[in-house]
BAKE-913689 format. One record per residue (C-alpha): residue number from 1; residue in one letter; x, y, z. Coordinates in nm, 4 decimals, m for minus. Example, Ala and Ser with C-alpha at 12.3 -4.5 7.8 and 13.67 -1.06 7.14 Angstrom:
2
+-----+------+----------+----------+----------+
:  nr : rest :       px :       py :       pz :
+-----+------+----------+----------+----------+
:   1 :    A :   1.2300 :  m0.4500 :   0.7800 :
:   2 :    S :   1.3670 :  m0.1060 :   0.7140 :
+-----+------+----------+----------+----------+
//
This chain:
366
+-----+------+----------+----------+----------+
:  nr : rest :       px :       py :       pz :
+-----+------+----------+----------+----------+
:   1 :    M :  m0.6895 :   0.2061 :  m3.7052 :
:   2 :    A :  m0.3240 :   0.1086 :  m3.7283 :
:   3 :    D :  m0.2282 :  m0.2682 :  m3.7335 :
:   4 :    F :  m0.0976 :  m0.2956 :  m3.3842 :
:   5 :    N :   0.1464 :  m0.5588 :  m3.2669 :
:   6 :    M :  m0.0230 :  m0.7324 :  m2.9691 :
:   7 :    D :   0.2569 :  m0.9683 :  m2.8641 :
:   8 :    V :   0.3397 :  m0.7193 :  m2.5718 :
:   9 :    F :   0.0331 :  m0.8465 :  m2.3983 :
:  10 :    G :   0.1485 :  m1.2140 :  m2.3417 :
:  11 :    G :   0.3394 :  m1.3172 :  m2.0396 :
:  12 :    N :   0.5917 :  m1.0725 :  m1.8931 :
:  13 :    A :   0.6366 :  m0.8802 :  m2.2062 :
:  14 :    L :   0.5943 :  m0.5466 :  m2.0404 :
:  15 :    E :   0.8649 :  m0.6173 :  m1.7900 :
:  16 :    N :   1.0948 :  m0.7489 :  m2.0699 :
:  17 :    L :   1.0525 :  m0.4078 :  m2.2518 :
:  18 :    I :   1.1543 :  m0.2249 :  m1.9356 :
:  19 :    S :   1.5158 :  m0.3457 :  m1.9637 :
:  20 :    P :   1.6101 :  m0.1673 :  m2.2893 :
:  21 :    Y :   1.4565 :   0.1478 :  m2.1515 :
:  22 :    D :   1.6851 :   0.1142 :  m1.8464 :
:  23 :    N :   1.9847 :   0.1001 :  m2.0732 :
:  24 :    F :   1.8422 :   0.4074 :  m2.2606 :
:  25 :    L :   1.8374 :   0.5998 :  m1.9233 :
:  26 :    Q :   2.1775 :   0.4905 :  m1.8286 :
:  27 :    E :   2.3136 :   0.6478 :  m2.1609 :
:  28 :    E :   2.1376 :   0.9710 :  m2.0678 :
:  29 :    I :   2.3050 :   1.0004 :  m1.7366 :
:  30 :    P :   2.5808 :   1.2703 :  m1.7443 :
:  31 :    E :   2.9275 :   1.2161 :  m1.6349 :
:  32 :    D :   3.0422 :   1.2708 :  m1.2755 :
:  33 :    T :   3.0640 :   1.6616 :  m1.2434 :
:  34 :    H :   3.3090 :   1.6145 :  m0.9461 :
:  35 :    K :   3.5846 :   1.4827 :  m1.1764 :
:  36 :    E :   3.8609 :   1.7197 :  m1.2377 :
:  37 :    E :   3.8301 :   1.9074 :  m1.5719 :
:  38 :    K :   4.1120 :   1.8561 :  m1.8101 :
:  39 :    V :   4.2945 :   2.1688 :  m1.9063 :
:  40 :    N :   4.3151 :   2.1974 :  m2.2747 :
:  41 :    P :   4.6272 :   2.3671 :  m2.4211 :
:  42 :    I :   4.5566 :   2.7108 :  m2.5960 :
:  43 :    P :   4.4915 :   2.6406 :  m2.9643 :
:  44 :    K :   4.7217 :   2.7784 :  m3.2271 :
:  45 :    E :   4.5893 :   3.0326 :  m3.4615 :
:  46 :    E :   4.5700 :   2.8002 :  m3.7665 :
:  47 :    D :   4.3606 :   2.5521 :  m3.5545 :
:  48 :    K :   4.0963 :   2.7962 :  m3.4529 :
:  49 :    V :   3.8673 :   2.7645 :  m3.7619 :
:  50 :    I :   3.8790 :   2.3786 :  m3.7374 :
:  51 :    I :   3.7969 :   2.3959 :  m3.3535 :
:  52 :    E :   3.4985 :   2.6278 :  m3.4126 :
:  53 :    E :   3.3440 :   2.3893 :  m3.6721 :
:  54 :    E :   3.3796 :   2.0975 :  m3.4542 :
:  55 :    I :   3.2159 :   2.2652 :  m3.1308 :
:  56 :    Q :   2.9067 :   2.3756 :  m3.3242 :
:  57 :    T :   2.6021 :   2.2300 :  m3.1400 :
:  58 :    P :   2.3222 :   2.1058 :  m3.3434 :
:  59 :    P :   1.9901 :   2.2878 :  m3.2611 :
:  60 :    S :   1.8124 :   2.1184 :  m2.9706 :
:  61 :    N :   1.4503 :   2.0290 :  m2.9457 :
:  62 :    T :   1.3609 :   2.2449 :  m2.6372 :
:  63 :    K :   0.9982 :   2.1132 :  m2.6339 :
:  64 :    S :   1.1181 :   1.7408 :  m2.6456 :
:  65 :    S :   1.3844 :   1.8023 :  m2.3776 :
:  66 :    K :   1.1323 :   1.9599 :  m2.1340 :
:  67 :    N :   0.8889 :   1.6690 :  m2.1985 :
:  68 :    I :   1.1564 :   1.4185 :  m2.1238 :
:  69 :    E :   1.2591 :   1.6149 :  m1.8112 :
:  70 :    K :   0.8996 :   1.6462 :  m1.6980 :
:  71 :    S :   0.8159 :   1.2792 :  m1.7833 :
:  72 :    P :   1.1145 :   1.0463 :  m1.8068 :
:  73 :    L :   0.8940 :   0.7593 :  m1.9101 :
:  74 :    L :   0.7834 :   0.9422 :  m2.2250 :
:  75 :    P :   1.0716 :   0.7958 :  m2.4402 :
:  76 :    F :   0.9755 :   0.4490 :  m2.3410 :
:  77 :    A :   0.6181 :   0.5177 :  m2.4247 :
:  78 :    K :   0.7214 :   0.6465 :  m2.7596 :
:  79 :    L :   0.9281 :   0.3412 :  m2.8246 :
:  80 :    L :   0.6167 :   0.1234 :  m2.7700 :
:  81 :    E :   0.4136 :   0.3507 :  m2.9988 :
:  82 :    E :   0.6711 :   0.2971 :  m3.2858 :
:  83 :    R :   0.6436 :  m0.0648 :  m3.2388 :
:  84 :    G :   0.2598 :  m0.0566 :  m3.2755 :
:  85 :    Y :   0.1513 :  m0.1175 :  m2.9357 :
:  86 :    F :  m0.0679 :   0.1719 :  m2.8918 :
:  87 :    K :  m0.1312 :   0.5342 :  m3.0246 :
:  88 :    L :   0.0085 :   0.8175 :  m2.8091 :
:  89 :    A :  m0.1756 :   1.1501 :  m2.8152 :
:  90 :    E :   0.0373 :   1.4530 :  m2.8706 :
:  91 :    D :  m0.0419 :   1.6063 :  m2.5237 :
:  92 :    K :  m0.0491 :   1.2765 :  m2.3423 :
:  93 :    E :   0.1481 :   1.2756 :  m2.0245 :
:  94 :    I :   0.3272 :   0.9628 :  m1.9068 :
:  95 :    N :   0.4078 :   0.9979 :  m1.5396 :
:  96 :    S :   0.4025 :   0.6376 :  m1.4354 :
:  97 :    F :   0.3997 :   0.2746 :  m1.5594 :
:  98 :    D :   0.0199 :   0.2910 :  m1.4690 :
:  99 :    D :  m0.0245 :   0.5415 :  m1.7527 :
: 100 :    I :   0.1391 :   0.3012 :  m1.9970 :
: 101 :    D :  m0.0677 :   0.0142 :  m1.8639 :
: 102 :    D :  m0.3811 :   0.2195 :  m1.9234 :
: 103 :    L :  m0.2864 :   0.2833 :  m2.2727 :
: 104 :    L :  m0.2288 :  m0.0910 :  m2.3360 :
: 105 :    N :  m0.5649 :  m0.1754 :  m2.1865 :
: 106 :    Q :  m0.7301 :   0.0821 :  m2.3935 :
: 107 :    T :  m0.5689 :  m0.0756 :  m2.7109 :
: 108 :    I :  m0.7110 :  m0.4172 :  m2.6080 :
: 109 :    R :  m1.0465 :  m0.2694 :  m2.5608 :
: 110 :    E :  m1.0577 :  m0.0845 :  m2.8964 :
: 111 :    R :  m0.9453 :  m0.4091 :  m3.0724 :
: 112 :    E :  m1.2309 :  m0.6043 :  m2.8950 :
: 113 :    L :  m1.4916 :  m0.3384 :  m2.9876 :
: 114 :    A :  m1.3740 :  m0.3311 :  m3.3400 :
: 115 :    Q :  m1.4931 :  m0.6782 :  m3.3899 :
: 116 :    L :  m1.8495 :  m0.5961 :  m3.2802 :
: 117 :    S :  m2.1423 :  m0.4313 :  m3.4713 :
: 118 :    P :  m2.2920 :  m0.1070 :  m3.3314 :
: 119 :    R :  m2.5809 :  m0.3058 :  m3.1805 :
: 120 :    Q :  m2.3485 :  m0.5526 :  m3.0226 :
: 121 :    K :  m2.1561 :  m0.2682 :  m2.8732 :
: 122 :    K :  m2.4664 :  m0.1214 :  m2.7238 :
: 123 :    V :  m2.5553 :  m0.4568 :  m2.5783 :
: 124 :    L :  m2.2079 :  m0.4859 :  m2.4197 :
: 125 :    E :  m2.2521 :  m0.1320 :  m2.2762 :
: 126 :    W :  m2.5862 :  m0.2377 :  m2.1129 :
: 127 :    I :  m2.4322 :  m0.5558 :  m1.9752 :
: 128 :    E :  m2.1325 :  m0.3572 :  m1.8202 :
: 129 :    G :  m2.3914 :  m0.1084 :  m1.6818 :
: 130 :    G :  m2.5496 :  m0.3730 :  m1.4814 :
: 131 :    V :  m2.8697 :  m0.4300 :  m1.6930 :
: 132 :    P :  m2.9844 :  m0.7878 :  m1.6259 :
: 133 :    E :  m2.9631 :  m1.0324 :  m1.9203 :
: 134 :    D :  m3.3476 :  m1.1089 :  m1.9037 :
: 135 :    A :  m3.4277 :  m0.7354 :  m1.9334 :
: 136 :    I :  m3.1959 :  m0.7086 :  m2.2413 :
: 137 :    I :  m3.3450 :  m1.0151 :  m2.4097 :
: 138 :    Q :  m3.6890 :  m0.8938 :  m2.3414 :
: 139 :    H :  m3.6245 :  m0.5469 :  m2.4911 :
: 140 :    E :  m3.4503 :  m0.6798 :  m2.8015 :
: 141 :    T :  m3.7214 :  m0.9264 :  m2.8507 :
: 142 :    F :  m3.9872 :  m0.6685 :  m2.8335 :
: 143 :    Q :  m3.8238 :  m0.4326 :  m3.0568 :
: 144 :    Q :  m3.7413 :  m0.6968 :  m3.3162 :
: 145 :    S :  m4.1156 :  m0.8216 :  m3.3080 :
: 146 :    V :  m4.2425 :  m0.4803 :  m3.3604 :
: 147 :    T :  m3.9838 :  m0.4095 :  m3.6493 :
: 148 :    N :  m4.1035 :  m0.7309 :  m3.8177 :
: 149 :    I :  m4.4648 :  m0.6157 :  m3.8473 :
: 150 :    T :  m4.5176 :  m0.4737 :  m4.1896 :
: 151 :    D :  m4.8007 :  m0.2579 :  m4.3418 :
: 152 :    E :  m4.9349 :  m0.5636 :  m4.5328 :
: 153 :    D :  m4.9752 :  m0.7629 :  m4.2029 :
: 154 :    L :  m5.1702 :  m0.4736 :  m4.0509 :
: 155 :    E :  m5.3927 :  m0.4224 :  m4.3630 :
: 156 :    D :  m5.4816 :  m0.7907 :  m4.3718 :
: 157 :    E :  m5.8612 :  m0.8357 :  m4.3556 :
: 158 :    E :  m5.8465 :  m1.1950 :  m4.2384 :
: 159 :    E :  m5.9129 :  m1.2909 :  m3.8704 :
: 160 :    S :  m5.5333 :  m1.2919 :  m3.8015 :
: 161 :    G :  m5.4973 :  m0.9300 :  m3.9235 :
: 162 :    I :  m5.8040 :  m0.8172 :  m3.7246 :
: 163 :    E :  m5.6641 :  m0.9707 :  m3.3989 :
: 164 :    L :  m5.3192 :  m0.8289 :  m3.4761 :
: 165 :    R :  m5.4580 :  m0.4737 :  m3.4921 :
: 166 :    K :  m5.6625 :  m0.5264 :  m3.1760 :
: 167 :    G :  m5.3551 :  m0.6526 :  m2.9920 :
: 168 :    I :  m5.1438 :  m0.3463 :  m3.0927 :
: 169 :    L :  m5.4322 :  m0.1178 :  m3.0099 :
: 170 :    S :  m5.4764 :  m0.2850 :  m2.6579 :
: 171 :    K :  m5.1022 :  m0.2600 :  m2.5951 :
: 172 :    Y :  m5.0844 :   0.1033 :  m2.6886 :
: 173 :    Y :  m5.3731 :   0.2049 :  m2.4632 :
: 174 :    E :  m5.2369 :  m0.0098 :  m2.1689 :
: 175 :    L :  m4.9116 :   0.1920 :  m2.1936 :
: 176 :    K :  m5.1233 :   0.5107 :  m2.1933 :
: 177 :    G :  m5.2719 :   0.3976 :  m1.8550 :
: 178 :    F :  m5.6207 :   0.2900 :  m1.9622 :
: 179 :    D :  m5.7969 :   0.0334 :  m1.7688 :
: 180 :    Q :  m5.9103 :  m0.2920 :  m1.9342 :
: 181 :    A :  m6.2853 :  m0.1636 :  m1.9557 :
: 182 :    K :  m6.1808 :   0.1520 :  m2.1250 :
: 183 :    I :  m5.9495 :  m0.0254 :  m2.3542 :
: 184 :    D :  m6.2085 :  m0.2662 :  m2.4757 :
: 185 :    K :  m6.4583 :   0.0254 :  m2.5264 :
: 186 :    T :  m6.2181 :   0.2318 :  m2.7200 :
: 187 :    I :  m6.1065 :  m0.0565 :  m2.9538 :
: 188 :    K :  m6.4698 :  m0.1485 :  m3.0237 :
: 189 :    R :  m6.5539 :   0.2058 :  m3.1228 :
: 190 :    I :  m6.2367 :   0.2356 :  m3.3502 :
: 191 :    V :  m6.3228 :  m0.0996 :  m3.5244 :
: 192 :    A :  m6.6799 :  m0.0088 :  m3.5706 :
: 193 :    A :  m6.5789 :   0.3179 :  m3.7443 :
: 194 :    G :  m6.3348 :   0.1333 :  m3.9707 :
: 195 :    D :  m6.0368 :   0.3254 :  m3.8469 :
: 196 :    D :  m5.8428 :   0.0237 :  m3.6867 :
: 197 :    I :  m5.6030 :  m0.0126 :  m3.9748 :
: 198 :    D :  m5.4703 :   0.3555 :  m3.9615 :
: 199 :    E :  m5.5038 :   0.3695 :  m3.5884 :
: 200 :    S :  m5.2893 :   0.0397 :  m3.5296 :
: 201 :    K :  m5.0223 :   0.1729 :  m3.7715 :
: 202 :    D :  m4.9702 :   0.4863 :  m3.5644 :
: 203 :    A :  m5.0066 :   0.2931 :  m3.2385 :
: 204 :    L :  m4.7271 :   0.0496 :  m3.3514 :
: 205 :    K :  m4.4805 :   0.3408 :  m3.3981 :
: 206 :    E :  m4.5890 :   0.4827 :  m3.0647 :
: 207 :    I :  m4.5422 :   0.1520 :  m2.8928 :
: 208 :    K :  m4.1939 :   0.1132 :  m3.0313 :
: 209 :    A :  m4.0922 :   0.4536 :  m2.9083 :
: 210 :    I :  m4.2434 :   0.4205 :  m2.5672 :
: 211 :    E :  m4.0841 :   0.0917 :  m2.4955 :
: 212 :    E :  m3.7519 :   0.2230 :  m2.6023 :
: 213 :    I :  m3.7870 :   0.5224 :  m2.3654 :
: 214 :    N :  m3.8908 :   0.2947 :  m2.0693 :
: 215 :    F :  m3.5960 :   0.0649 :  m2.1255 :
: 216 :    Q :  m3.3553 :   0.3609 :  m2.1369 :
: 217 :    K :  m3.5026 :   0.4841 :  m1.8062 :
: 218 :    Q :  m3.4644 :   0.1332 :  m1.6718 :
: 219 :    Q :  m3.1028 :   0.1199 :  m1.7953 :
: 220 :    E :  m3.0145 :   0.4336 :  m1.6230 :
: 221 :    S :  m3.1767 :   0.3062 :  m1.3064 :
: 222 :    F :  m2.9512 :   0.0013 :  m1.3164 :
: 223 :    V :  m2.6444 :   0.2029 :  m1.4004 :
: 224 :    N :  m2.7242 :   0.4337 :  m1.1061 :
: 225 :    T :  m2.7860 :   0.1414 :  m0.8796 :
: 226 :    K :  m2.4535 :  m0.0329 :  m0.9803 :
: 227 :    K :  m2.2741 :   0.2965 :  m0.9388 :
: 228 :    A :  m2.4106 :   0.3501 :  m0.5877 :
: 229 :    E :  m2.3147 :  m0.0197 :  m0.4895 :
: 230 :    E :  m1.9685 :   0.0377 :  m0.6134 :
: 231 :    E :  m1.9348 :   0.3628 :  m0.4130 :
: 232 :    A :  m2.0804 :   0.1939 :  m0.1100 :
: 233 :    A :  m1.8266 :  m0.1046 :  m0.1588 :
: 234 :    K :  m1.5466 :   0.1515 :  m0.1689 :
: 235 :    E :  m1.6630 :   0.3232 :   0.1354 :
: 236 :    N :  m1.6956 :  m0.0043 :   0.3296 :
: 237 :    L :  m1.3411 :  m0.0947 :   0.2210 :
: 238 :    K :  m1.2286 :   0.2351 :   0.3780 :
: 239 :    K :  m1.4282 :   0.1796 :   0.7019 :
: 240 :    L :  m1.2923 :  m0.1747 :   0.7373 :
: 241 :    Q :  m0.9332 :  m0.0681 :   0.6802 :
: 242 :    T :  m0.9818 :   0.2171 :   0.9441 :
: 243 :    F :  m1.1378 :  m0.0172 :   1.1932 :
: 244 :    I :  m0.8664 :  m0.2811 :   1.1579 :
: 245 :    N :  m0.5792 :  m0.0230 :   1.1574 :
: 246 :    T :  m0.7166 :   0.1597 :   1.4572 :
: 247 :    T :  m0.8257 :  m0.1349 :   1.6712 :
: 248 :    K :  m0.5535 :  m0.2386 :   1.9108 :
: 249 :    E :  m0.7416 :  m0.5347 :   2.0684 :
: 250 :    I :  m1.0707 :  m0.7155 :   2.0333 :
: 251 :    I :  m1.0155 :  m0.9648 :   2.3082 :
: 252 :    P :  m0.9104 :  m0.7766 :   2.6125 :
: 253 :    G :  m0.5468 :  m0.8093 :   2.6891 :
: 254 :    L :  m0.4604 :  m0.9676 :   2.3542 :
: 255 :    N :  m0.2937 :  m0.6935 :   2.1234 :
: 256 :    I :  m0.3378 :  m0.7450 :   1.7480 :
: 257 :    Q :  m0.0056 :  m0.7245 :   1.5615 :
: 258 :    K :   0.0240 :  m0.5395 :   1.2361 :
: 259 :    K :   0.1024 :  m0.8689 :   1.0338 :
: 260 :    T :  m0.2289 :  m1.0102 :   1.1818 :
: 261 :    K :  m0.4186 :  m0.7102 :   1.0801 :
: 262 :    D :  m0.2795 :  m0.7190 :   0.7302 :
: 263 :    E :  m0.3795 :  m1.0859 :   0.7043 :
: 264 :    L :  m0.7210 :  m1.0167 :   0.8336 :
: 265 :    Y :  m0.7745 :  m0.7378 :   0.5891 :
: 266 :    D :  m0.6669 :  m0.9531 :   0.3049 :
: 267 :    K :  m0.8914 :  m1.2400 :   0.4101 :
: 268 :    L :  m1.1905 :  m1.0052 :   0.4280 :
: 269 :    T :  m1.1275 :  m0.8481 :   0.0938 :
: 270 :    K :  m0.9871 :  m1.1355 :  m0.1294 :
: 271 :    P :  m1.1503 :  m1.4665 :  m0.2058 :
: 272 :    V :  m1.0364 :  m1.7679 :   0.0042 :
: 273 :    S :  m1.2568 :  m2.0089 :  m0.1823 :
: 274 :    T :  m1.5435 :  m2.0210 :  m0.4481 :
: 275 :    K :  m1.8812 :  m2.1885 :  m0.4470 :
: 276 :    K :  m2.1201 :  m2.2786 :  m0.7047 :
: 277 :    Y :  m2.4829 :  m2.1410 :  m0.6726 :
: 278 :    I :  m2.8107 :  m2.1746 :  m0.8841 :
: 279 :    G :  m2.9542 :  m1.8342 :  m0.9763 :
: 280 :    A :  m3.3158 :  m1.7493 :  m0.9976 :
: 281 :    D :  m3.3057 :  m1.8014 :  m1.3780 :
: 282 :    G :  m3.1939 :  m2.1649 :  m1.3080 :
: 283 :    K :  m2.8369 :  m2.0948 :  m1.4274 :
: 284 :    E :  m2.5301 :  m2.2028 :  m1.2361 :
: 285 :    F :  m2.2778 :  m1.9271 :  m1.1459 :
: 286 :    T :  m1.9583 :  m1.9362 :  m0.9331 :
: 287 :    R :  m1.9260 :  m1.6851 :  m0.6489 :
: 288 :    P :  m1.6063 :  m1.5890 :  m0.4735 :
: 289 :    L :  m1.6136 :  m1.6157 :  m0.0816 :
: 290 :    D :  m1.4182 :  m1.4250 :   0.1868 :
: 291 :    I :  m1.3053 :  m1.5874 :   0.4984 :
: 292 :    V :  m1.6513 :  m1.5271 :   0.6773 :
: 293 :    E :  m1.8562 :  m1.6187 :   0.3795 :
: 294 :    D :  m1.6457 :  m1.9392 :   0.3356 :
: 295 :    F :  m1.7141 :  m2.0356 :   0.6831 :
: 296 :    L :  m2.0860 :  m1.9708 :   0.6627 :
: 297 :    A :  m2.1154 :  m2.1509 :   0.3256 :
: 298 :    N :  m1.9224 :  m2.4633 :   0.4591 :
: 299 :    A :  m2.0226 :  m2.4646 :   0.8314 :
: 300 :    T :  m2.1521 :  m2.7823 :   0.9947 :
: 301 :    I :  m2.4321 :  m2.7960 :   1.2469 :
: 302 :    E :  m2.1634 :  m2.7954 :   1.5165 :
: 303 :    D :  m1.9925 :  m2.4978 :   1.3601 :
: 304 :    K :  m2.3112 :  m2.3004 :   1.3583 :
: 305 :    A :  m2.3882 :  m2.3982 :   1.7235 :
: 306 :    I :  m2.0499 :  m2.2739 :   1.8445 :
: 307 :    L :  m2.0841 :  m1.9633 :   1.6440 :
: 308 :    G :  m2.4342 :  m1.9070 :   1.7816 :
: 309 :    Y :  m2.2932 :  m1.9459 :   2.1333 :
: 310 :    Y :  m2.0303 :  m1.6792 :   2.0811 :
: 311 :    I :  m2.2944 :  m1.4369 :   1.9248 :
: 312 :    M :  m2.5154 :  m1.4992 :   2.2440 :
: 313 :    V :  m2.2596 :  m1.4588 :   2.5164 :
: 314 :    T :  m2.0752 :  m1.1590 :   2.3524 :
: 315 :    D :  m2.4002 :  m0.9827 :   2.2654 :
: 316 :    K :  m2.3323 :  m0.9992 :   1.8972 :
: 317 :    F :  m1.9648 :  m0.9532 :   1.9383 :
: 318 :    K :  m2.0084 :  m0.6334 :   2.1430 :
: 319 :    K :  m1.8786 :  m0.7610 :   2.4749 :
: 320 :    H :  m1.5530 :  m0.9512 :   2.5250 :
: 321 :    D :  m1.4744 :  m0.9110 :   2.8837 :
: 322 :    M :  m1.5357 :  m1.2595 :   2.9625 :
: 323 :    F :  m1.2359 :  m1.3517 :   2.7506 :
: 324 :    S :  m1.0033 :  m1.1131 :   2.9469 :
: 325 :    T :  m0.7140 :  m1.2931 :   3.1173 :
: 326 :    K :  m0.7685 :  m1.0647 :   3.4305 :
: 327 :    K :  m1.1214 :  m1.1606 :   3.4330 :
: 328 :    V :  m1.0520 :  m1.5302 :   3.4215 :
: 329 :    K :  m0.7921 :  m1.4813 :   3.7055 :
: 330 :    S :  m1.0373 :  m1.2992 :   3.9304 :
: 331 :    A :  m1.2908 :  m1.5641 :   3.8853 :
: 332 :    T :  m1.0427 :  m1.8274 :   3.9827 :
: 333 :    E :  m0.9442 :  m1.6510 :   4.2921 :
: 334 :    K :  m1.2978 :  m1.5916 :   4.3823 :
: 335 :    Q :  m1.3769 :  m1.9511 :   4.3471 :
: 336 :    L :  m1.0686 :  m2.0427 :   4.5685 :
: 337 :    E :  m1.1944 :  m1.7927 :   4.8368 :
: 338 :    E :  m1.5386 :  m1.9427 :   4.8377 :
: 339 :    S :  m1.3843 :  m2.2923 :   4.8618 :
: 340 :    I :  m1.1815 :  m2.1939 :   5.1641 :
: 341 :    R :  m1.4793 :  m2.0274 :   5.3375 :
: 342 :    S :  m1.6666 :  m2.3544 :   5.3105 :
: 343 :    T :  m1.3867 :  m2.5561 :   5.4625 :
: 344 :    D :  m1.3571 :  m2.6272 :   5.8350 :
: 345 :    F :  m1.1113 :  m2.3888 :   5.9835 :
: 346 :    K :  m0.9339 :  m2.6415 :   6.1897 :
: 347 :    E :  m0.8880 :  m2.8555 :   5.8738 :
: 348 :    F :  m0.7472 :  m2.5608 :   5.7019 :
: 349 :    Q :  m0.4960 :  m2.5007 :   5.9740 :
: 350 :    R :  m0.3757 :  m2.8698 :   5.9541 :
: 351 :    T :  m0.2770 :  m2.8075 :   5.5952 :
: 352 :    G :  m0.0431 :  m2.5273 :   5.7044 :
: 353 :    L :  m0.1903 :  m2.2908 :   5.4410 :
: 354 :    D :  m0.2997 :  m2.0624 :   5.7192 :
: 355 :    D :   0.0653 :  m1.9667 :   5.7770 :
: 356 :    L :   0.0360 :  m1.7878 :   5.4397 :
: 357 :    A :  m0.2199 :  m1.5490 :   5.5865 :
: 358 :    F :   0.0346 :  m1.4030 :   5.8245 :
: 359 :    L :   0.3208 :  m1.3483 :   5.5837 :
: 360 :    D :   0.2037 :  m0.9899 :   5.5180 :
: 361 :    N :   0.2600 :  m0.9022 :   5.8858 :
: 362 :    V :   0.6139 :  m1.0421 :   5.8977 :
: 363 :    E :   0.9030 :  m0.8039 :   5.8672 :
: 364 :    F :   1.2025 :  m0.9610 :   5.7088 :
: 365 :    G :   1.5486 :  m0.8306 :   5.7988 :
: 366 :    E :   1.8688 :  m0.8439 :   5.6025 :
+-----+------+----------+----------+----------+
//
């Protein structure tokens, strides 16, 4: 691999490199075609040969011109390639700065992987595929333990050698689905026949292969689960965006403005805080929290009581009529009417409020 110059990845280097490319584009802009063309005088006979030599046009690279016309960012990409930032495939199309960004990220990735051994690359692939660290350690430890067992260890006639062979045979038949009683009976028969050394050697190879296959299946399961979770997350984001954009009001009578919608979407999809947790393995990790998770993680007893009240009276946020301004006004009017009915009518007349009841029957002239 070529020795790439990685200085471009620091700070705003990419933005700084755009400036010379802008100048390059400006040089390519043709002159204003609306300007009046200058009328050249008719050349003399003796000048014709000189003029013909001067106007000879060098052969143009038609393929290159078409590429530039099709992808105006291609010259800029080639400039970065010449300076060692990445390798540009011959048929690679550059249609946006995102394409250039992808090439830069790919170069960073290749440089990172170049420092790793094949086994380390494989482990990194497992981690990125969602395989838990404990499962990887268990798999690697088992494979290494099996690899470290030599023929000399299996041929040892001491007690340790006998127990090792029995342990290998027991594990082998366990993987084959035998119950413990059948395993013990089979091993006893093999040892009595004196075949335990050869049988344990064959079993050791089988165990290693079976465990490798099982781990690959487990890895595929983790990868599929992670992929499904990512797809579900994308789908949930689409649903959230659709809900927010199409919802005019949640509290009756209170329209949600676009600015508020945008702010709500950001606070539900971007972290507003972080919180440290202790995992099942006893290790501490930091988790980003959105606006709802932040509230629940830091809520006091009073906050939870208020939230519980809202959940209860709104039937889990399905009903919001009680918050309607019209509803509140109607309730106030109803309360006033009930108060009037319970008051002595003569007392009501002395207040002068009864005159208001006859205003609807009064005709006002000009």
